[in-house]
C-alpha positions as CSV (number, residue, x, y, z in Angstrom):
1,M,55.1,-45.8,9.4
2,R,55.4,-42.3,7.9
3,I,58.4,-41.3,5.8
4,L,59.7,-37.9,4.4
5,L,61.5,-38.3,1.3
6,V,63.8,-35.3,0.4
7,D,65.6,-34.9,-2.9
8,D,65.8,-32.2,-5.5
9,E,65.6,-34.8,-8.4
10,A,61.9,-34.9,-8.9
11,D,61.8,-38.1,-11.0
12,L,63.9,-39.9,-8.4
13,V,61.6,-38.7,-5.7
14,D,58.5,-40.0,-7.6
15,A,60.1,-43.4,-8.4
16,I,61.3,-44.0,-4.7
17,A,58.0,-42.8,-3.3
18,R,56.0,-45.1,-5.4
19,G,58.1,-48.0,-4.3
20,L,57.9,-47.1,-0.6
21,R,54.2,-46.7,-0.9
22,R,53.9,-50.3,-2.4
23,N,55.8,-51.4,0.6
24,G,53.1,-49.9,2.9
25,Y,54.6,-46.8,4.0
26,A,52.9,-43.3,4.1
27,V,55.2,-41.1,2.1
28,D,55.5,-37.3,1.9
29,T,58.0,-35.6,-0.3
30,A,60.0,-32.4,-0.5
31,L,62.4,-31.0,-3.2
32,D,64.5,-28.9,-1.1
33,G,66.0,-28.5,2.4
34,D,63.6,-25.5,3.4
35,E,60.6,-27.3,2.5
36,A,61.9,-30.5,4.2
37,L,62.6,-28.7,7.4
38,A,59.2,-27.0,7.5
39,K,57.4,-30.3,6.9
40,A,59.5,-32.1,9.6
41,T,58.9,-29.4,12.1
42,W,55.2,-29.9,12.0
43,T,54.9,-33.6,11.3
44,P,56.2,-36.5,13.5
45,Y,57.9,-38.5,10.8
46,D,59.2,-41.9,11.7
47,L,62.0,-41.7,9.2
48,I,63.5,-39.0,6.8
49,C,65.3,-40.1,3.6
50,L,67.5,-37.1,3.1
51,D,69.6,-36.0,0.2
52,I,72.6,-33.8,0.9
53,T,73.1,-31.5,-2.0
54,M,69.9,-29.4,-2.6
55,P,68.9,-25.8,-3.1
56,G,68.7,-23.6,0.0
57,L,69.4,-25.6,3.1
58,D,71.6,-28.7,2.4
59,G,71.0,-32.1,4.1
60,F,73.7,-31.5,6.7
61,E,71.9,-28.4,7.8
62,V,68.5,-30.0,7.9
63,C,69.8,-33.0,9.8
64,R,71.7,-30.8,12.3
65,S,68.6,-28.6,12.9
66,L,66.4,-31.6,13.5
67,R,68.9,-33.0,15.9
68,Q,69.3,-29.8,17.8
69,N,65.5,-29.0,17.9
70,P,63.6,-32.3,17.5
71,P,60.0,-31.8,16.7
72,E,57.7,-32.7,19.7
73,G,61.0,-33.7,21.5
74,V,61.5,-36.9,19.4
75,A,64.1,-36.8,16.6
76,P,63.1,-38.9,13.6
77,R,65.6,-41.5,12.2
78,I,67.5,-40.0,9.3
79,L,68.9,-41.9,6.2
80,M,71.2,-39.8,4.1
81,L,71.0,-40.3,0.4
82,T,73.9,-38.9,-1.6
83,A,76.3,-39.1,-4.5
84,R,79.2,-38.0,-2.1
85,D,80.9,-41.3,-1.3
86,T,84.1,-40.1,0.3
87,V,84.9,-41.3,3.9
88,E,85.0,-37.6,5.1
89,E,81.5,-36.9,3.8
90,R,80.1,-40.0,5.3
91,I,81.8,-39.2,8.7
92,R,80.5,-35.6,8.6
93,G,76.8,-37.0,7.9
94,L,77.0,-39.3,10.8
95,D,78.6,-36.6,13.0
96,V,75.6,-34.3,12.5
97,G,73.2,-36.9,13.4
98,A,72.3,-39.1,10.5
99,D,71.5,-42.9,11.5
100,D,72.7,-44.4,8.2
101,Y,74.2,-43.3,4.9
102,L,73.4,-44.7,1.4
103,V,75.4,-43.7,-1.7
104,K,73.8,-43.1,-5.1
105,P,73.2,-44.9,-7.3
106,F,71.6,-47.6,-5.3
107,A,69.1,-50.4,-5.8
108,F,65.6,-49.9,-4.4
109,D,65.7,-53.2,-2.6
110,E,68.7,-52.0,-0.6
111,L,67.0,-48.8,0.2
112,A,63.9,-50.8,1.3
113,A,66.1,-53.0,3.5
114,R,67.9,-50.0,5.2
115,V,64.5,-48.4,5.9
116,R,63.3,-51.6,7.6
117,S,66.4,-51.8,9.6
118,L,66.2,-48.2,10.8
119,L,62.5,-48.5,11.8
120,R,63.6,-51.5,13.9
121,R,65.9,-49.4,16.0
122,D,63.2,-48.6,18.6
123,P,63.4,-51.3,21.2
124,G,60.2,-52.9,22.2
125,R,58.3,-51.1,19.3
126,T,59.3,-52.7,16.1
127,G,61.2,-55.6,14.6
128,A,61.5,-57.8,11.5
129,V,58.6,-59.9,12.9
130,L,55.9,-58.7,15.2
131,E,53.7,-60.9,17.2
132,V,50.7,-60.2,19.3
133,G,49.0,-63.3,20.5
134,T,48.5,-65.6,17.6
135,L,48.8,-62.7,15.2
136,R,52.2,-62.5,13.3
137,L,53.4,-59.9,10.8
138,D,56.7,-60.1,8.8
139,T,57.9,-56.6,7.7
140,A,60.2,-58.1,5.1
141,T,57.8,-60.5,3.3
142,H,54.6,-58.6,4.1
143,G,53.2,-61.9,5.3
144,V,50.4,-61.7,7.9
145,T,49.0,-64.8,9.7
146,R,46.7,-65.5,12.6
147,A,47.0,-68.9,14.1
148,D,48.7,-70.0,10.8
149,R,45.7,-68.6,8.7
150,N,47.2,-66.5,6.0
151,M,45.6,-63.1,5.3
152,D,45.6,-61.0,2.1
153,L,45.8,-57.3,3.1
154,T,46.1,-54.1,1.0
155,A,49.2,-52.0,1.4
156,K,47.2,-49.5,3.7
157,E,45.8,-52.4,5.8
158,F,49.1,-53.9,6.2
159,A,50.6,-50.4,7.3
160,L,47.7,-49.9,9.6
161,L,48.2,-53.4,11.3
162,R,52.0,-52.9,11.5
163,Y,51.3,-49.6,13.5
164,F,48.8,-51.3,15.8
165,M,51.1,-54.3,16.4
166,S,54.0,-51.8,17.4
167,R,51.8,-50.6,20.1
168,P,49.8,-53.7,21.5
169,G,47.4,-52.8,24.2
170,E,47.7,-49.1,23.7
171,V,44.8,-46.8,22.8
172,V,45.8,-45.2,19.4
173,S,43.8,-42.1,18.4
174,Q,42.6,-41.3,14.9
175,E,45.0,-38.4,14.9
176,D,47.9,-40.7,15.7
177,L,46.9,-43.0,12.8
178,L,46.7,-40.1,10.4
179,D,50.1,-38.8,11.4
180,H,51.7,-42.2,11.1
181,V,49.9,-44.3,8.6
182,W,48.5,-41.7,6.1
183,D,50.4,-39.1,4.1
184,E,49.9,-35.4,3.7
185,H,47.2,-35.8,1.2
186,A,44.9,-37.5,3.6
187,D,41.7,-35.5,4.4
188,P,41.2,-35.5,8.2
189,F,37.6,-34.7,7.8
190,T,36.7,-38.0,5.9
191,N,35.9,-41.4,7.5
192,T,38.9,-42.9,5.8
193,V,40.5,-44.1,9.1
194,R,37.2,-45.7,10.3
195,V,36.6,-47.4,7.1
196,T,40.0,-48.9,6.9
197,V,40.1,-50.0,10.5
198,G,36.6,-51.6,9.9
199,T,37.8,-53.6,6.9
200,L,41.1,-54.7,8.6
201,R,39.1,-55.8,11.7
202,R,36.9,-58.0,9.5
203,K,39.9,-59.6,7.8
204,L,41.5,-60.4,11.1
205,S,38.7,-62.2,12.7
206,V,36.7,-65.0,10.7
207,E,33.5,-66.5,12.2
208,G,34.2,-67.8,15.6
209,E,37.3,-65.8,16.3
210,T,37.6,-63.1,18.9
211,S,37.8,-59.6,17.4
212,L,41.4,-58.2,17.9
213,I,40.7,-54.4,17.3
214,E,38.6,-52.7,20.0
215,T,36.9,-49.3,19.6
216,I,37.4,-47.1,22.6
217,V,34.6,-44.5,22.3
218,G,35.9,-41.0,22.3
219,S,39.6,-42.1,22.4
220,G,40.5,-44.4,19.3
221,Y,41.3,-48.0,18.9
222,R,43.2,-50.7,20.7
223,L,44.7,-54.0,19.4
224,T,44.5,-56.9,21.9
225,D,45.9,-60.4,21.8
226,G,42.3,-61.9,21.5
227,G,42.8,-64.0,24.7
228,A,44.6,-67.3,25.0
229,G,43.9,-69.7,22.3
230,S,41.9,-67.2,20.1
């Protein structure tokens, strides 16, 4: 899942971004409202963590603009991060379209929990635990098993698998994966997607097990359930 983190406090942005990346998310950052709106207009973010008080456009204006003119017709989920803790400010944030509101200072663990909760608000797509056949992924503990066999995945492999498991049976293009699993620093002209898919495929299937990730030539990749009893 790809997140845009917006705050004018550069040190705070760096710290939160590091934590979210350790949790397997692709994270882009912006230090003001104008930069945030420009990035959100061109990139299909799954979630935006948005400060309110910033130079240029404030968080309310960014949120309102994204709700009125959602990129590609799909509005991202928005978590507002702010030191403003009055009831009136929280109501205003929710009224302009925020999905949730977190008051500073906050513990990173609470932010991470709210991010997981917001990303579950897509019926049929995501949940605390994802299951496809005998493959099971827990978004909270980062545990992954296949038929009770534990797997040790890197943060990027975990993020890639989570995206596949939120779309079982669907053909997912390389462009989709770059948009949702990699951040703005990824080079679309390298073979990073192919290599990461390859290492994940090998970890998911040991000798004798059916491969779960199919390559659809000219289109992308598809996660299957491996057939009954695989």
